[in-house]
C-alpha positions as CSV (number, residue, x, y, z in Angstrom):
1,M,18.1,9.7,-80.7
2,I,15.5,11.9,-78.9
3,L,13.1,8.9,-78.9
4,M,15.8,6.7,-77.3
5,I,16.5,9.3,-74.5
6,N,12.7,9.6,-73.7
7,T,12.4,5.9,-73.5
8,M,15.3,5.7,-71.1
9,K,13.7,8.4,-68.9
10,I,10.4,6.5,-68.8
11,R,12.2,3.3,-67.8
12,L,14.1,5.1,-65.1
13,I,10.9,6.6,-63.7
14,L,9.1,3.3,-63.8
15,S,12.0,1.6,-62.1
16,F,12.0,4.3,-59.4
17,V,8.2,4.0,-58.9
18,L,8.5,0.2,-58.6
19,L,11.3,0.5,-56.1
20,I,9.3,2.9,-53.9
21,Y,6.2,0.6,-54.1
22,S,8.2,-2.4,-53.1
23,L,9.7,-0.6,-50.1
24,V,6.2,0.6,-49.0
25,C,4.9,-3.0,-49.3
26,Q,7.8,-4.3,-47.2
27,A,7.2,-1.7,-44.5
28,D,3.4,-2.4,-44.4
29,G,4.2,-6.1,-44.1
30,G,6.2,-5.5,-40.9
31,K,3.3,-3.8,-39.2
32,D,0.6,-5.5,-37.2
33,S,-2.7,-6.0,-39.0
34,Y,-6.0,-5.1,-37.4
35,I,-9.5,-6.3,-38.2
36,F,-12.5,-4.2,-37.2
37,R,-15.8,-6.0,-36.6
38,K,-19.1,-4.6,-35.7
39,V,-20.6,-5.7,-32.4
40,D,-24.4,-5.1,-32.0
41,Y,-27.6,-6.9,-31.1
42,Q,-26.7,-9.8,-33.5
43,Q,-23.8,-10.6,-31.1
44,G,-26.1,-10.3,-28.1
45,L,-25.6,-6.6,-27.1
46,S,-28.4,-5.8,-24.7
47,N,-28.8,-2.2,-25.9
48,S,-27.5,-0.1,-28.7
49,A,-26.8,2.9,-26.5
50,V,-23.3,2.2,-25.1
51,L,-22.4,4.6,-22.3
52,C,-18.9,3.2,-21.5
53,L,-16.5,0.5,-22.3
54,F,-13.6,-1.2,-20.6
55,Q,-11.0,-3.9,-21.2
56,D,-10.1,-5.9,-18.1
57,N,-6.8,-7.4,-17.1
58,T,-7.6,-10.6,-18.9
59,G,-8.5,-8.9,-22.2
60,L,-12.3,-9.2,-22.0
61,M,-14.3,-6.3,-23.3
62,W,-17.1,-4.9,-21.0
63,F,-19.8,-2.5,-22.3
64,G,-22.1,-0.4,-20.1
65,T,-25.4,0.4,-21.6
66,Y,-28.9,1.7,-20.7
67,D,-29.9,-1.9,-20.2
68,G,-27.1,-3.6,-18.2
69,V,-23.5,-4.7,-18.5
70,N,-22.2,-6.8,-21.5
71,C,-19.1,-8.9,-21.4
72,Y,-17.7,-9.9,-24.8
73,D,-14.9,-12.4,-25.3
74,G,-14.7,-12.0,-29.1
75,R,-17.2,-14.8,-29.8
76,S,-20.2,-14.6,-27.4
77,M,-21.8,-12.0,-25.1
78,E,-22.7,-12.4,-21.5
79,V,-25.3,-9.9,-20.1
80,F,-25.7,-8.7,-16.5
81,R,-28.9,-6.9,-15.5
82,S,-30.8,-5.7,-12.5
83,D,-33.1,-8.4,-11.2
84,F,-35.0,-8.0,-7.9
85,S,-35.9,-11.7,-7.8
86,A,-32.2,-12.7,-8.1
87,P,-29.7,-12.2,-5.3
88,K,-26.4,-10.4,-6.0
89,A,-27.6,-8.8,-9.2
90,L,-26.9,-5.2,-10.4
91,S,-28.7,-2.5,-8.5
92,N,-29.6,-0.7,-11.7
93,N,-29.4,-1.2,-15.5
94,V,-28.1,2.3,-16.4
95,I,-24.3,1.9,-16.4
96,H,-22.2,5.0,-16.2
97,S,-18.7,3.5,-15.9
98,I,-16.8,0.2,-15.6
99,Q,-13.3,0.1,-14.0
100,Q,-10.9,-2.3,-12.5
101,A,-11.1,-3.2,-8.8
102,D,-8.9,-5.3,-6.6
103,N,-9.1,-9.1,-6.0
104,N,-10.3,-9.8,-9.6
105,C,-13.4,-7.6,-9.4
106,L,-14.8,-4.8,-11.4
107,W,-16.4,-1.5,-10.3
108,I,-19.8,-0.9,-12.0
109,S,-21.0,2.6,-11.5
110,T,-24.8,2.5,-11.9
111,H,-27.5,5.1,-11.7
112,L,-28.2,3.9,-8.2
113,G,-24.7,3.6,-6.7
114,I,-21.5,1.5,-7.1
115,N,-21.6,-2.3,-7.6
116,R,-18.6,-4.5,-7.0
117,L,-18.8,-7.4,-9.5
118,S,-16.7,-10.5,-9.1
119,Q,-15.1,-11.7,-12.3
120,D,-14.9,-15.2,-10.9
121,S,-18.4,-15.8,-9.5
122,R,-20.0,-13.4,-12.0
123,Q,-22.1,-11.9,-9.2
124,V,-22.2,-8.6,-7.4
125,V,-20.4,-8.9,-4.0
126,G,-20.7,-5.4,-2.8
127,Y,-23.1,-2.4,-3.0
128,Y,-22.0,1.2,-2.1
129,D,-24.4,4.1,-2.2
130,F,-23.5,7.7,-2.7
131,T,-26.6,9.9,-2.6
132,D,-25.0,12.8,-4.4
133,D,-22.9,13.1,-7.6
134,Y,-19.8,11.0,-7.5
135,Y,-16.9,9.9,-9.8
136,L,-14.9,6.7,-9.3
137,H,-11.3,6.3,-10.5
138,S,-9.0,3.4,-10.2
139,N,-5.8,2.0,-11.8
140,S,-5.0,-1.5,-13.2
141,K,-4.1,-2.7,-9.6
142,G,-7.5,-1.7,-8.3
143,N,-6.3,1.2,-6.2
144,T,-9.6,3.1,-6.0
145,W,-10.7,6.6,-5.2
146,V,-14.1,8.3,-5.3
147,V,-14.6,12.1,-5.7
148,S,-18.0,13.4,-4.7
149,H,-19.8,16.4,-3.3
150,G,-19.4,14.9,0.1
151,G,-15.6,14.6,-0.2
152,I,-12.8,12.3,-1.3
153,F,-12.8,8.6,-0.4
154,Y,-10.4,5.8,-0.9
155,Y,-11.3,2.1,-0.9
156,N,-9.9,0.1,2.0
157,T,-9.4,-3.5,0.7
158,S,-9.1,-5.0,4.2
159,Y,-12.4,-3.6,5.5
160,K,-14.1,-3.6,2.0
161,R,-15.4,-0.1,2.5
162,F,-14.8,3.5,1.4
163,V,-13.0,5.8,3.9
164,Q,-13.3,9.5,3.7
165,I,-10.2,11.8,3.6
166,K,-11.1,14.4,6.2
167,N,-11.2,18.2,5.4
168,L,-10.6,17.7,1.7
169,K,-13.3,18.7,-0.8
170,V,-13.1,19.8,-4.4
171,P,-15.7,20.8,-7.0
172,V,-16.9,17.7,-8.9
173,E,-17.9,19.3,-12.2
174,D,-16.4,17.2,-15.1
175,M,-14.4,15.2,-12.6
176,D,-14.7,12.2,-14.9
177,K,-12.3,14.0,-17.2
178,R,-10.3,16.0,-14.6
179,A,-9.1,13.1,-12.4
180,F,-7.2,9.9,-12.8
181,V,-5.2,7.4,-10.7
182,T,-1.5,6.6,-11.5
183,D,0.1,3.2,-11.4
184,D,1.4,3.9,-7.9
185,G,-2.1,4.7,-6.6
186,V,-1.9,8.5,-6.5
187,L,-5.0,10.4,-7.3
188,W,-4.4,13.4,-9.5
189,I,-7.1,16.1,-9.7
190,F,-7.3,19.1,-12.0
191,T,-9.6,21.6,-10.3
192,Q,-11.8,23.7,-12.5
193,Q,-12.1,27.0,-10.7
194,T,-8.7,27.5,-9.0
195,G,-6.4,25.9,-11.6
196,E,-4.7,23.8,-8.9
197,L,-3.3,20.4,-9.6
198,L,-3.8,18.2,-6.5
199,Q,-2.1,14.9,-5.8
200,V,-3.6,12.8,-3.1
201,S,-1.7,9.8,-1.9
202,Q,-2.4,7.1,0.7
203,D,0.1,5.1,2.7
204,A,-1.6,1.8,1.8
205,F,-5.0,0.6,0.5
206,D,-5.0,-2.5,2.6
207,C,-4.6,-0.9,6.1
208,D,-5.9,-3.1,8.9
209,T,-7.2,0.0,10.6
210,L,-9.6,2.8,9.6
211,S,-7.2,5.4,10.9
212,I,-5.5,6.7,7.8
213,H,-2.6,8.9,6.9
214,S,-2.9,10.7,3.6
215,T,-0.7,13.3,1.9
216,V,-1.9,16.1,-0.4
217,S,0.4,18.2,-2.5
218,S,-0.8,21.2,-4.6
219,T,0.6,22.8,-7.7
220,N,-0.6,25.9,-9.5
221,F,-1.1,24.4,-12.9
222,H,-1.2,27.8,-14.7
223,A,1.8,29.3,-12.9
224,T,4.7,30.1,-15.3
225,S,7.3,29.1,-12.7
226,G,5.7,25.7,-12.1
227,K,6.8,26.0,-8.5
228,R,5.1,23.4,-6.3
229,T,3.7,24.3,-2.9
230,K,4.8,22.5,0.2
231,P,3.0,19.1,0.6
232,M,0.4,19.0,3.3
233,S,0.2,15.9,5.5
234,L,-3.3,15.2,6.9
235,Q,-3.5,13.9,10.4
236,P,-4.6,10.3,10.9
237,I,-8.4,10.1,11.4
238,C,-10.9,7.4,12.0
239,C,-13.9,7.2,9.7
240,P,-15.9,4.2,10.7
241,F,-19.1,5.6,9.0
242,A,-17.5,7.4,6.1
243,L,-20.1,6.1,3.7
244,R,-23.9,6.0,4.1
245,S,-24.4,2.4,3.0
246,P,-20.9,0.8,2.6
247,V,-21.8,-2.7,3.7
248,P,-20.7,-5.3,1.2
249,V,-22.7,-8.4,0.2
250,L,-21.2,-11.5,1.7
């Protein structure tokens, strides 16, 4: 009798375990499966030191290294390097960041300034030089801002140049982690010393004039009340020479 009861218990336990296992297998079967593959020099990667990576709007993967930019489509690698003998090449091979630009282009932040790379022609179509430390931020639409020691700039897509926001400067330490651009083009900045949260917005990025109208709102990020200060509207200004070398390559 006791042996029969023990046998029934074992059968019940085994049935319960099999039921749980089948449910887990069904749940796993409904999930997406992922396959990880190594990408290195065997796939054509120009350098093993990858400083940044980015996936563009078409799904291509871009890797910034100490030896140029690599574009990977899952099968082959295309490498872009600095070449003084070739026109419209990268200005430098040390790549700090890759981000989306407007008009099917990419922003390539190199050790010697910002390059605007066309995804269609596979050539650099613009060179922009910031002599001091700078950080470029953009969203998937290509709305672009630059935060530097010299100030804050936005990219005017009509004039193809960066335009400075007058009387607005912030510390740039760790600004690669302390700033981002939202889907509607607003630049959010978390300042380091003051604890302020700044939101800088622009009427449009394709203005047909260099006279701009920007709005800045400030919030004390560490305040318990979370009360926002009154937004400050900056007066329209004209910045025809906002950047030292903003002339694009035609």
